[in-house]
HTML snippet that shows the backbone in 3Dmol.js (N, CA, C, O; Angstrom):
<script src="https://3Dmol.org/build/3Dmol-min.js"></script>
<div id="view" style="width:600px;height:400px;position:relative"></div>
<script>
const pdb = `
ATOM      1  N   MET A   1     -20.336   7.599  -2.702  1.00  0.00           N
ATOM      2  CA  MET A   1     -18.953   7.969  -2.431  1.00  0.00           C
ATOM      3  C   MET A   1     -18.031   6.908  -3.025  1.00  0.00           C
ATOM      4  O   MET A   1     -18.268   5.711  -2.863  1.00  0.00           O
ATOM      5  N   ALA A   2     -16.996   7.345  -3.700  1.00  0.00           N
ATOM      6  CA  ALA A   2     -16.002   6.430  -4.261  1.00  0.00           C
ATOM      7  C   ALA A   2     -15.202   5.784  -3.133  1.00  0.00           C
ATOM      8  O   ALA A   2     -14.907   6.421  -2.121  1.00  0.00           O
ATOM      9  N   LYS A   3     -14.855   4.512  -3.320  1.00  0.00           N
ATOM     10  CA  LYS A   3     -14.051   3.778  -2.345  1.00  0.00           C
ATOM     11  C   LYS A   3     -12.826   3.188  -3.043  1.00  0.00           C
ATOM     12  O   LYS A   3     -12.939   2.572  -4.103  1.00  0.00           O
ATOM     13  N   VAL A   4     -11.654   3.386  -2.434  1.00  0.00           N
ATOM     14  CA  VAL A   4     -10.400   2.898  -2.996  1.00  0.00           C
ATOM     15  C   VAL A   4      -9.625   2.154  -1.908  1.00  0.00           C
ATOM     16  O   VAL A   4      -9.571   2.591  -0.759  1.00  0.00           O
ATOM     17  N   PHE A   5      -9.029   1.029  -2.289  1.00  0.00           N
ATOM     18  CA  PHE A   5      -8.154   0.285  -1.383  1.00  0.00           C
ATOM     19  C   PHE A   5      -6.725   0.436  -1.876  1.00  0.00           C
ATOM     20  O   PHE A   5      -6.438   0.177  -3.044  1.00  0.00           O
ATOM     21  N   LEU A   6      -5.816   0.862  -0.977  1.00  0.00           N
ATOM     22  CA  LEU A   6      -4.410   1.050  -1.318  1.00  0.00           C
ATOM     23  C   LEU A   6      -3.548   0.055  -0.543  1.00  0.00           C
ATOM     24  O   LEU A   6      -3.755  -0.173   0.649  1.00  0.00           O
ATOM     25  N   SER A   7      -2.590  -0.525  -1.236  1.00  0.00           N
ATOM     26  CA  SER A   7      -1.695  -1.509  -0.639  1.00  0.00           C
ATOM     27  C   SER A   7      -0.253  -1.127  -0.917  1.00  0.00           C
ATOM     28  O   SER A   7       0.101  -0.790  -2.047  1.00  0.00           O
ATOM     29  N   ALA A   8       0.587  -1.182   0.126  1.00  0.00           N
ATOM     30  CA  ALA A   8       2.013  -0.912  -0.029  1.00  0.00           C
ATOM     31  C   ALA A   8       2.784  -2.219   0.030  1.00  0.00           C
ATOM     32  O   ALA A   8       2.609  -3.004   0.961  1.00  0.00           O
ATOM     33  N   GLY A   9       3.625  -2.453  -0.944  1.00  0.00           N
ATOM     34  CA  GLY A   9       4.381  -3.701  -1.018  1.00  0.00           C
ATOM     35  C   GLY A   9       5.309  -3.908   0.167  1.00  0.00           C
ATOM     36  O   GLY A   9       5.946  -2.974   0.653  1.00  0.00           O
ATOM     37  N   HIS A  10       5.369  -5.155   0.619  1.00  0.00           N
ATOM     38  CA  HIS A  10       6.284  -5.617   1.657  1.00  0.00           C
ATOM     39  C   HIS A  10       5.962  -4.974   3.000  1.00  0.00           C
ATOM     40  O   HIS A  10       4.855  -4.470   3.188  1.00  0.00           O
ATOM     41  N   GLY A  11       6.899  -4.982   3.929  1.00  0.00           N
ATOM     42  CA  GLY A  11       6.706  -4.421   5.256  1.00  0.00           C
ATOM     43  C   GLY A  11       7.284  -5.322   6.329  1.00  0.00           C
ATOM     44  O   GLY A  11       7.512  -6.509   6.097  1.00  0.00           O
ATOM     45  N   GLY A  12       7.520  -4.761   7.498  1.00  0.00           N
ATOM     46  CA  GLY A  12       8.073  -5.524   8.612  1.00  0.00           C
ATOM     47  C   GLY A  12       9.436  -6.088   8.273  1.00  0.00           C
ATOM     48  O   GLY A  12      10.329  -5.363   7.835  1.00  0.00           O
ATOM     49  N   ASN A  13       9.592  -7.403   8.482  1.00  0.00           N
ATOM     50  CA  ASN A  13      10.905  -8.019   8.234  1.00  0.00           C
ATOM     51  C   ASN A  13      11.160  -8.299   6.753  1.00  0.00           C
ATOM     52  O   ASN A  13      12.222  -8.812   6.401  1.00  0.00           O
ATOM     53  N   ASP A  14      10.211  -7.973   5.888  1.00  0.00           N
ATOM     54  CA  ASP A  14      10.376  -8.127   4.438  1.00  0.00           C
ATOM     55  C   ASP A  14      10.532  -6.745   3.820  1.00  0.00           C
ATOM     56  O   ASP A  14       9.546  -6.040   3.602  1.00  0.00           O
ATOM     57  N   SER A  15      11.786  -6.357   3.535  1.00  0.00           N
ATOM     58  CA  SER A  15      12.034  -4.998   3.032  1.00  0.00           C
ATOM     59  C   SER A  15      11.777  -4.855   1.543  1.00  0.00           C
ATOM     60  O   SER A  15      11.730  -3.737   1.029  1.00  0.00           O
ATOM     61  N   GLY A  16      11.608  -5.982   0.834  1.00  0.00           N
ATOM     62  CA  GLY A  16      11.530  -5.898  -0.617  1.00  0.00           C
ATOM     63  C   GLY A  16      12.903  -5.558  -1.153  1.00  0.00           C
ATOM     64  O   GLY A  16      13.914  -5.847  -0.513  1.00  0.00           O
ATOM     65  N   GLU A  17      12.944  -4.951  -2.314  1.00  0.00           N
ATOM     66  CA  GLU A  17      14.226  -4.577  -2.908  1.00  0.00           C
ATOM     67  C   GLU A  17      14.853  -3.424  -2.132  1.00  0.00           C
ATOM     68  O   GLU A  17      14.153  -2.607  -1.533  1.00  0.00           O
ATOM     69  N   ALA A  18      16.171  -3.372  -2.152  1.00  0.00           N
ATOM     70  CA  ALA A  18      16.898  -2.307  -1.447  1.00  0.00           C
ATOM     71  C   ALA A  18      18.140  -1.925  -2.241  1.00  0.00           C
ATOM     72  O   ALA A  18      18.844  -2.776  -2.785  1.00  0.00           O
ATOM     73  N   ALA A  19      18.383  -0.632  -2.291  1.00  0.00           N
ATOM     74  CA  ALA A  19      19.592  -0.108  -2.945  1.00  0.00           C
ATOM     75  C   ALA A  19      19.804   1.320  -2.472  1.00  0.00           C
ATOM     76  O   ALA A  19      18.847   2.050  -2.213  1.00  0.00           O
ATOM     77  N   TYR A  20      21.061   1.708  -2.363  1.00  0.00           N
ATOM     78  CA  TYR A  20      21.407   3.091  -2.001  1.00  0.00           C
ATOM     79  C   TYR A  20      20.711   3.534  -0.714  1.00  0.00           C
ATOM     80  O   TYR A  20      20.222   4.660  -0.627  1.00  0.00           O
ATOM     81  N   ASP A  21      20.666   2.658   0.274  1.00  0.00           N
ATOM     82  CA  ASP A  21      20.017   2.928   1.567  1.00  0.00           C
ATOM     83  C   ASP A  21      18.517   3.172   1.452  1.00  0.00           C
ATOM     84  O   ASP A  21      17.919   3.727   2.374  1.00  0.00           O
ATOM     85  N   LEU A  22      17.898   2.776   0.353  1.00  0.00           N
ATOM     86  CA  LEU A  22      16.455   2.882   0.175  1.00  0.00           C
ATOM     87  C   LEU A  22      15.857   1.487   0.222  1.00  0.00           C
ATOM     88  O   LEU A  22      16.436   0.538  -0.305  1.00  0.00           O
ATOM     89  N   LYS A  23      14.697   1.365   0.855  1.00  0.00           N
ATOM     90  CA  LYS A  23      14.001   0.081   0.931  1.00  0.00           C
ATOM     91  C   LYS A  23      12.619   0.230   0.305  1.00  0.00           C
ATOM     92  O   LYS A  23      11.908   1.206   0.542  1.00  0.00           O
ATOM     93  N   GLU A  24      12.268  -0.756  -0.490  1.00  0.00           N
ATOM     94  CA  GLU A  24      10.977  -0.743  -1.175  1.00  0.00           C
ATOM     95  C   GLU A  24       9.821  -0.553  -0.189  1.00  0.00           C
ATOM     96  O   GLU A  24       8.903   0.223  -0.456  1.00  0.00           O
ATOM     97  N   LYS A  25       9.860  -1.244   0.932  1.00  0.00           N
ATOM     98  CA  LYS A  25       8.755  -1.172   1.890  1.00  0.00           C
ATOM     99  C   LYS A  25       8.533   0.265   2.379  1.00  0.00           C
ATOM    100  O   LYS A  25       7.392   0.672   2.600  1.00  0.00           O
ATOM    101  N   ASN A  26       9.603   1.026   2.546  1.00  0.00           N
ATOM    102  CA  ASN A  26       9.479   2.403   3.037  1.00  0.00           C
ATOM    103  C   ASN A  26       9.024   3.360   1.938  1.00  0.00           C
ATOM    104  O   ASN A  26       8.195   4.239   2.173  1.00  0.00           O
ATOM    105  N   ILE A  27       9.567   3.185   0.751  1.00  0.00           N
ATOM    106  CA  ILE A  27       9.202   4.060  -0.370  1.00  0.00           C
ATOM    107  C   ILE A  27       7.708   3.960  -0.655  1.00  0.00           C
ATOM    108  O   ILE A  27       7.021   4.975  -0.768  1.00  0.00           O
ATOM    109  N   TYR A  28       7.210   2.732  -0.771  1.00  0.00           N
ATOM    110  CA  TYR A  28       5.806   2.571  -1.146  1.00  0.00           C
ATOM    111  C   TYR A  28       4.842   2.883  -0.011  1.00  0.00           C
ATOM    112  O   TYR A  28       3.691   3.238  -0.265  1.00  0.00           O
ATOM    113  N   LEU A  29       5.282   2.761   1.221  1.00  0.00           N
ATOM    114  CA  LEU A  29       4.429   3.194   2.327  1.00  0.00           C
ATOM    115  C   LEU A  29       4.253   4.708   2.268  1.00  0.00           C
ATOM    116  O   LEU A  29       3.146   5.206   2.470  1.00  0.00           O
ATOM    117  N   GLN A  30       5.327   5.446   1.995  1.00  0.00           N
ATOM    118  CA  GLN A  30       5.217   6.902   1.900  1.00  0.00           C
ATOM    119  C   GLN A  30       4.336   7.313   0.717  1.00  0.00           C
ATOM    120  O   GLN A  30       3.554   8.257   0.826  1.00  0.00           O
ATOM    121  N   ILE A  31       4.458   6.615  -0.399  1.00  0.00           N
ATOM    122  CA  ILE A  31       3.604   6.901  -1.556  1.00  0.00           C
ATOM    123  C   ILE A  31       2.151   6.605  -1.213  1.00  0.00           C
ATOM    124  O   ILE A  31       1.262   7.397  -1.529  1.00  0.00           O
ATOM    125  N   LEU A  32       1.905   5.469  -0.566  1.00  0.00           N
ATOM    126  CA  LEU A  32       0.535   5.118  -0.158  1.00  0.00           C
ATOM    127  C   LEU A  32      -0.064   6.212   0.716  1.00  0.00           C
ATOM    128  O   LEU A  32      -1.191   6.647   0.478  1.00  0.00           O
ATOM    129  N   LEU A  33       0.679   6.661   1.725  1.00  0.00           N
ATOM    130  CA  LEU A  33       0.154   7.675   2.646  1.00  0.00           C
ATOM    131  C   LEU A  33      -0.124   9.001   1.933  1.00  0.00           C
ATOM    132  O   LEU A  33      -1.117   9.666   2.228  1.00  0.00           O
ATOM    133  N   ALA A  34       0.747   9.386   0.999  1.00  0.00           N
ATOM    134  CA  ALA A  34       0.520  10.617   0.242  1.00  0.00           C
ATOM    135  C   ALA A  34      -0.726  10.489  -0.633  1.00  0.00           C
ATOM    136  O   ALA A  34      -1.535  11.414  -0.705  1.00  0.00           O
ATOM    137  N   CYS A  35      -0.876   9.352  -1.291  1.00  0.00           N
ATOM    138  CA  CYS A  35      -2.066   9.130  -2.129  1.00  0.00           C
ATOM    139  C   CYS A  35      -3.330   9.116  -1.282  1.00  0.00           C
ATOM    140  O   CYS A  35      -4.354   9.682  -1.665  1.00  0.00           O
ATOM    141  N   LYS A  36      -3.250   8.464  -0.128  1.00  0.00           N
ATOM    142  CA  LYS A  36      -4.402   8.416   0.785  1.00  0.00           C
ATOM    143  C   LYS A  36      -4.851   9.828   1.142  1.00  0.00           C
ATOM    144  O   LYS A  36      -6.038  10.145   1.070  1.00  0.00           O
ATOM    145  N   ASN A  37      -3.907  10.666   1.523  1.00  0.00           N
ATOM    146  CA  ASN A  37      -4.247  12.044   1.904  1.00  0.00           C
ATOM    147  C   ASN A  37      -4.871  12.814   0.748  1.00  0.00           C
ATOM    148  O   ASN A  37      -5.846  13.540   0.935  1.00  0.00           O
ATOM    149  N   GLU A  38      -4.312  12.655  -0.438  1.00  0.00           N
ATOM    150  CA  GLU A  38      -4.846  13.379  -1.606  1.00  0.00           C
ATOM    151  C   GLU A  38      -6.231  12.876  -1.988  1.00  0.00           C
ATOM    152  O   GLU A  38      -7.116  13.674  -2.297  1.00  0.00           O
ATOM    153  N   LEU A  39      -6.424  11.577  -1.970  1.00  0.00           N
ATOM    154  CA  LEU A  39      -7.747  11.026  -2.295  1.00  0.00           C
ATOM    155  C   LEU A  39      -8.792  11.474  -1.276  1.00  0.00           C
ATOM    156  O   LEU A  39      -9.902  11.853  -1.650  1.00  0.00           O
ATOM    157  N   LYS A  40      -8.442  11.432   0.003  1.00  0.00           N
ATOM    158  CA  LYS A  40      -9.374  11.879   1.044  1.00  0.00           C
ATOM    159  C   LYS A  40      -9.728  13.359   0.870  1.00  0.00           C
ATOM    160  O   LYS A  40     -10.864  13.767   1.112  1.00  0.00           O
ATOM    161  N   ARG A  41      -8.758  14.142   0.455  1.00  0.00           N
ATOM    162  CA  ARG A  41      -8.989  15.572   0.226  1.00  0.00           C
ATOM    163  C   ARG A  41     -10.053  15.789  -0.840  1.00  0.00           C
ATOM    164  O   ARG A  41     -10.739  16.811  -0.848  1.00  0.00           O
ATOM    165  N   HIS A  42     -10.185  14.812  -1.743  1.00  0.00           N
ATOM    166  CA  HIS A  42     -11.177  14.896  -2.816  1.00  0.00           C
ATOM    167  C   HIS A  42     -12.441  14.100  -2.508  1.00  0.00           C
ATOM    168  O   HIS A  42     -13.244  13.835  -3.403  1.00  0.00           O
ATOM    169  N   GLY A  43     -12.616  13.725  -1.260  1.00  0.00           N
ATOM    170  CA  GLY A  43     -13.852  13.071  -0.839  1.00  0.00           C
ATOM    171  C   GLY A  43     -13.930  11.578  -1.095  1.00  0.00           C
ATOM    172  O   GLY A  43     -15.017  11.002  -1.036  1.00  0.00           O
ATOM    173  N   VAL A  44     -12.819  10.946  -1.373  1.00  0.00           N
ATOM    174  CA  VAL A  44     -12.800   9.504  -1.622  1.00  0.00           C
ATOM    175  C   VAL A  44     -12.614   8.777  -0.293  1.00  0.00           C
ATOM    176  O   VAL A  44     -11.782   9.173   0.524  1.00  0.00           O
ATOM    177  N   LYS A  45     -13.386   7.717  -0.077  1.00  0.00           N
ATOM    178  CA  LYS A  45     -13.213   6.864   1.103  1.00  0.00           C
ATOM    179  C   LYS A  45     -12.044   5.934   0.803  1.00  0.00           C
ATOM    180  O   LYS A  45     -12.077   5.194  -0.181  1.00  0.00           O
ATOM    181  N   VAL A  46     -11.000   5.966   1.654  1.00  0.00           N
ATOM    182  CA  VAL A  46      -9.780   5.211   1.394  1.00  0.00           C
ATOM    183  C   VAL A  46      -9.558   4.164   2.489  1.00  0.00           C
ATOM    184  O   VAL A  46      -9.637   4.458   3.682  1.00  0.00           O
ATOM    185  N   TYR A  47      -9.282   2.953   2.054  1.00  0.00           N
ATOM    186  CA  TYR A  47      -8.895   1.856   2.930  1.00  0.00           C
ATOM    187  C   TYR A  47      -7.451   1.516   2.593  1.00  0.00           C
ATOM    188  O   TYR A  47      -7.041   1.637   1.438  1.00  0.00           O
ATOM    189  N   THR A  48      -6.672   1.092   3.590  1.00  0.00           N
ATOM    190  CA  THR A  48      -5.263   0.781   3.334  1.00  0.00           C
ATOM    191  C   THR A  48      -4.883  -0.564   3.942  1.00  0.00           C
ATOM    192  O   THR A  48      -5.470  -1.016   4.925  1.00  0.00           O
ATOM    193  N   SER A  49      -3.887  -1.186   3.327  1.00  0.00           N
ATOM    194  CA  SER A  49      -3.380  -2.452   3.851  1.00  0.00           C
ATOM    195  C   SER A  49      -2.563  -2.224   5.122  1.00  0.00           C
ATOM    196  O   SER A  49      -2.555  -3.062   6.023  1.00  0.00           O
ATOM    197  N   ARG A  50      -1.885  -1.093   5.182  1.00  0.00           N
ATOM    198  CA  ARG A  50      -1.102  -0.741   6.368  1.00  0.00           C
ATOM    199  C   ARG A  50      -0.813   0.749   6.367  1.00  0.00           C
ATOM    200  O   ARG A  50      -0.827   1.396   5.320  1.00  0.00           O
ATOM    201  N   THR A  51      -0.550   1.290   7.557  1.00  0.00           N
ATOM    202  CA  THR A  51      -0.184   2.701   7.678  1.00  0.00           C
ATOM    203  C   THR A  51       1.129   2.864   8.445  1.00  0.00           C
ATOM    204  O   THR A  51       1.541   3.981   8.760  1.00  0.00           O
ATOM    205  N   LYS A  52       1.778   1.739   8.739  1.00  0.00           N
ATOM    206  CA  LYS A  52       3.078   1.758   9.416  1.00  0.00           C
ATOM    207  C   LYS A  52       3.875   0.561   8.929  1.00  0.00           C
ATOM    208  O   LYS A  52       3.354  -0.273   8.189  1.00  0.00           O
ATOM    209  N   ASP A  53       5.127   0.469   9.335  1.00  0.00           N
ATOM    210  CA  ASP A  53       5.996  -0.629   8.930  1.00  0.00           C
ATOM    211  C   ASP A  53       5.640  -1.871   9.736  1.00  0.00           C
ATOM    212  O   ASP A  53       6.001  -1.991  10.907  1.00  0.00           O
ATOM    213  N   GLU A  54       4.925  -2.795   9.091  1.00  0.00           N
ATOM    214  CA  GLU A  54       4.533  -4.044   9.735  1.00  0.00           C
ATOM    215  C   GLU A  54       4.444  -5.138   8.680  1.00  0.00           C
ATOM    216  O   GLU A  54       4.289  -4.851   7.494  1.00  0.00           O
ATOM    217  N   ASN A  55       4.542  -6.397   9.115  1.00  0.00           N
ATOM    218  CA  ASN A  55       4.373  -7.513   8.189  1.00  0.00           C
ATOM    219  C   ASN A  55       2.983  -7.435   7.575  1.00  0.00           C
ATOM    220  O   ASN A  55       1.996  -7.193   8.270  1.00  0.00           O
ATOM    221  N   ASP A  56       2.920  -7.639   6.279  1.00  0.00           N
ATOM    222  CA  ASP A  56       1.663  -7.468   5.553  1.00  0.00           C
ATOM    223  C   ASP A  56       1.537  -8.556   4.482  1.00  0.00           C
ATOM    224  O   ASP A  56       1.781  -8.292   3.304  1.00  0.00           O
ATOM    225  N   PRO A  57       1.158  -9.779   4.881  1.00  0.00           N
ATOM    226  CA  PRO A  57       1.063 -10.880   3.914  1.00  0.00           C
ATOM    227  C   PRO A  57       0.046 -10.584   2.811  1.00  0.00           C
ATOM    228  O   PRO A  57      -1.005  -9.993   3.062  1.00  0.00           O
ATOM    229  N   VAL A  58       0.371 -11.000   1.600  1.00  0.00           N
ATOM    230  CA  VAL A  58      -0.484 -10.726   0.442  1.00  0.00           C
ATOM    231  C   VAL A  58      -1.893 -11.279   0.648  1.00  0.00           C
ATOM    232  O   VAL A  58      -2.870 -10.616   0.300  1.00  0.00           O
ATOM    233  N   GLY A  59      -2.011 -12.474   1.203  1.00  0.00           N
ATOM    234  CA  GLY A  59      -3.330 -13.067   1.429  1.00  0.00           C
ATOM    235  C   GLY A  59      -4.201 -12.197   2.324  1.00  0.00           C
ATOM    236  O   GLY A  59      -5.402 -12.068   2.091  1.00  0.00           O
ATOM    237  N   GLU A  60      -3.602 -11.607   3.337  1.00  0.00           N
ATOM    238  CA  GLU A  60      -4.347 -10.713   4.234  1.00  0.00           C
ATOM    239  C   GLU A  60      -4.764  -9.448   3.500  1.00  0.00           C
ATOM    240  O   GLU A  60      -5.872  -8.950   3.697  1.00  0.00           O
ATOM    241  N   GLU A  61      -3.887  -8.932   2.660  1.00  0.00           N
ATOM    242  CA  GLU A  61      -4.234  -7.740   1.865  1.00  0.00           C
ATOM    243  C   GLU A  61      -5.455  -8.009   0.991  1.00  0.00           C
ATOM    244  O   GLU A  61      -6.355  -7.175   0.895  1.00  0.00           O
ATOM    245  N   VAL A  62      -5.479  -9.168   0.361  1.00  0.00           N
ATOM    246  CA  VAL A  62      -6.610  -9.521  -0.511  1.00  0.00           C
ATOM    247  C   VAL A  62      -7.895  -9.592   0.304  1.00  0.00           C
ATOM    248  O   VAL A  62      -8.925  -9.069  -0.119  1.00  0.00           O
ATOM    249  N   ARG A  63      -7.844 -10.232   1.465  1.00  0.00           N
ATOM    250  CA  ARG A  63      -9.042 -10.304   2.329  1.00  0.00           C
ATOM    251  C   ARG A  63      -9.504  -8.898   2.727  1.00  0.00           C
ATOM    252  O   ARG A  63     -10.697  -8.599   2.686  1.00  0.00           O
ATOM    253  N   GLU A  64      -8.562  -8.044   3.109  1.00  0.00           N
ATOM    254  CA  GLU A  64      -8.905  -6.674   3.506  1.00  0.00           C
ATOM    255  C   GLU A  64      -9.518  -5.904   2.338  1.00  0.00           C
ATOM    256  O   GLU A  64     -10.503  -5.188   2.514  1.00  0.00           O
ATOM    257  N   ALA A  65      -8.945  -6.049   1.161  1.00  0.00           N
ATOM    258  CA  ALA A  65      -9.465  -5.354  -0.020  1.00  0.00           C
ATOM    259  C   ALA A  65     -10.878  -5.810  -0.327  1.00  0.00           C
ATOM    260  O   ALA A  65     -11.755  -4.984  -0.580  1.00  0.00           O
ATOM    261  N   ASN A  66     -11.108  -7.113  -0.309  1.00  0.00           N
ATOM    262  CA  ASN A  66     -12.448  -7.629  -0.581  1.00  0.00           C
ATOM    263  C   ASN A  66     -13.455  -7.175   0.478  1.00  0.00           C
ATOM    264  O   ASN A  66     -14.583  -6.811   0.147  1.00  0.00           O
ATOM    265  N   LYS A  67     -13.056  -7.195   1.729  1.00  0.00           N
ATOM    266  CA  LYS A  67     -13.932  -6.788   2.830  1.00  0.00           C
ATOM    267  C   LYS A  67     -14.281  -5.302   2.763  1.00  0.00           C
ATOM    268  O   LYS A  67     -15.368  -4.902   3.179  1.00  0.00           O
ATOM    269  N   SER A  68     -13.374  -4.490   2.246  1.00  0.00           N
ATOM    270  CA  SER A  68     -13.586  -3.035   2.217  1.00  0.00           C
ATOM    271  C   SER A  68     -14.732  -2.620   1.306  1.00  0.00           C
ATOM    272  O   SER A  68     -15.353  -1.580   1.525  1.00  0.00           O
ATOM    273  N   GLY A  69     -15.017  -3.420   0.290  1.00  0.00           N
ATOM    274  CA  GLY A  69     -16.050  -3.045  -0.669  1.00  0.00           C
ATOM    275  C   GLY A  69     -15.592  -1.982  -1.657  1.00  0.00           C
ATOM    276  O   GLY A  69     -16.408  -1.395  -2.368  1.00  0.00           O
ATOM    277  N   ALA A  70     -14.292  -1.734  -1.700  1.00  0.00           N
ATOM    278  CA  ALA A  70     -13.755  -0.732  -2.629  1.00  0.00           C
ATOM    279  C   ALA A  70     -13.993  -1.168  -4.068  1.00  0.00           C
ATOM    280  O   ALA A  70     -13.986  -2.359  -4.379  1.00  0.00           O
ATOM    281  N   THR A  71     -14.203  -0.193  -4.936  1.00  0.00           N
ATOM    282  CA  THR A  71     -14.391  -0.491  -6.357  1.00  0.00           C
ATOM    283  C   THR A  71     -13.074  -0.476  -7.107  1.00  0.00           C
ATOM    284  O   THR A  71     -12.992  -0.963  -8.234  1.00  0.00           O
ATOM    285  N   VAL A  72     -12.040   0.080  -6.487  1.00  0.00           N
ATOM    286  CA  VAL A  72     -10.704   0.132  -7.094  1.00  0.00           C
ATOM    287  C   VAL A  72      -9.684  -0.280  -6.036  1.00  0.00           C
ATOM    288  O   VAL A  72      -9.750   0.159  -4.888  1.00  0.00           O
ATOM    289  N   ALA A  73      -8.739  -1.131  -6.444  1.00  0.00           N
ATOM    290  CA  ALA A  73      -7.632  -1.522  -5.550  1.00  0.00           C
ATOM    291  C   ALA A  73      -6.326  -1.221  -6.278  1.00  0.00           C
ATOM    292  O   ALA A  73      -6.156  -1.578  -7.444  1.00  0.00           O
ATOM    293  N   VAL A  74      -5.403  -0.558  -5.574  1.00  0.00           N
ATOM    294  CA  VAL A  74      -4.110  -0.207  -6.159  1.00  0.00           C
ATOM    295  C   VAL A  74      -3.025  -0.744  -5.237  1.00  0.00           C
ATOM    296  O   VAL A  74      -3.044  -0.488  -4.033  1.00  0.00           O
ATOM    297  N   SER A  75      -2.071  -1.493  -5.808  1.00  0.00           N
ATOM    298  CA  SER A  75      -0.967  -2.022  -5.043  1.00  0.00           C
ATOM    299  C   SER A  75       0.319  -1.364  -5.521  1.00  0.00           C
ATOM    300  O   SER A  75       0.646  -1.435  -6.706  1.00  0.00           O
ATOM    301  N   PHE A  76       1.046  -0.731  -4.623  1.00  0.00           N
ATOM    302  CA  PHE A  76       2.306  -0.087  -4.944  1.00  0.00           C
ATOM    303  C   PHE A  76       3.425  -1.105  -4.722  1.00  0.00           C
ATOM    304  O   PHE A  76       3.647  -1.569  -3.604  1.00  0.00           O
ATOM    305  N   HIS A  77       4.125  -1.443  -5.813  1.00  0.00           N
ATOM    306  CA  HIS A  77       5.124  -2.501  -5.743  1.00  0.00           C
ATOM    307  C   HIS A  77       6.055  -2.360  -6.943  1.00  0.00           C
ATOM    308  O   HIS A  77       5.660  -1.848  -7.991  1.00  0.00           O
ATOM    309  N   SER A  78       7.268  -2.810  -6.784  1.00  0.00           N
ATOM    310  CA  SER A  78       8.183  -2.838  -7.916  1.00  0.00           C
ATOM    311  C   SER A  78       8.997  -4.114  -7.862  1.00  0.00           C
ATOM    312  O   SER A  78       9.085  -4.770  -6.824  1.00  0.00           O
ATOM    313  N   ASN A  79       9.590  -4.456  -8.989  1.00  0.00           N
ATOM    314  CA  ASN A  79      10.428  -5.641  -9.090  1.00  0.00           C
ATOM    315  C   ASN A  79      11.848  -5.235  -9.432  1.00  0.00           C
ATOM    316  O   ASN A  79      12.079  -4.220 -10.089  1.00  0.00           O
ATOM    317  N   ALA A  80      12.781  -6.029  -8.984  1.00  0.00           N
ATOM    318  CA  ALA A  80      14.182  -5.775  -9.309  1.00  0.00           C
ATOM    319  C   ALA A  80      14.464  -6.264 -10.723  1.00  0.00           C
ATOM    320  O   ALA A  80      13.828  -7.203 -11.204  1.00  0.00           O
ATOM    321  N   GLY A  81      15.381  -5.648 -11.356  1.00  0.00           N
ATOM    322  CA  GLY A  81      15.744  -6.088 -12.693  1.00  0.00           C
ATOM    323  C   GLY A  81      17.010  -5.384 -13.140  1.00  0.00           C
ATOM    324  O   GLY A  81      17.498  -4.466 -12.480  1.00  0.00           O
ATOM    325  N   LYS A  82      17.524  -5.821 -14.255  1.00  0.00           N
ATOM    326  CA  LYS A  82      18.723  -5.197 -14.794  1.00  0.00           C
ATOM    327  C   LYS A  82      18.366  -4.290 -15.947  1.00  0.00           C
ATOM    328  O   LYS A  82      19.249  -3.668 -16.539  1.00  0.00           O
TER     329      LYS A  82
END
`;
const viewer = $3Dmol.createViewer("view");
viewer.addModel(pdb, "pdb");
viewer.setStyle({}, {cartoon: {color: "spectrum"}});
viewer.zoomTo();
viewer.render();
</script>
C-alpha cells in the first residue's frame, strides 16, 4: 500500500501570509484535507501533520513524517512576494 505524508503550512497562532481576509494556514489546511480524502479514496494510506487549526512546528512535522514511514511527503506552503 502506498503511504503519503501531508503537511499544511503554519497553524495556531502562526497564520502565515494573509490578504483579503484569507489566511495561509486555513487555505492549506483545506487543501490538505481535500487531498487526504481523495488519496484515501484511491487506497493510499495518508498521514497528516494536522487536521485542525493548531500550532505545528516544522521540527515536529519532520519527526512525524519520518515516523510515518511514508514514501512521499508533500508540504503545502506559499511565500509572500511582489
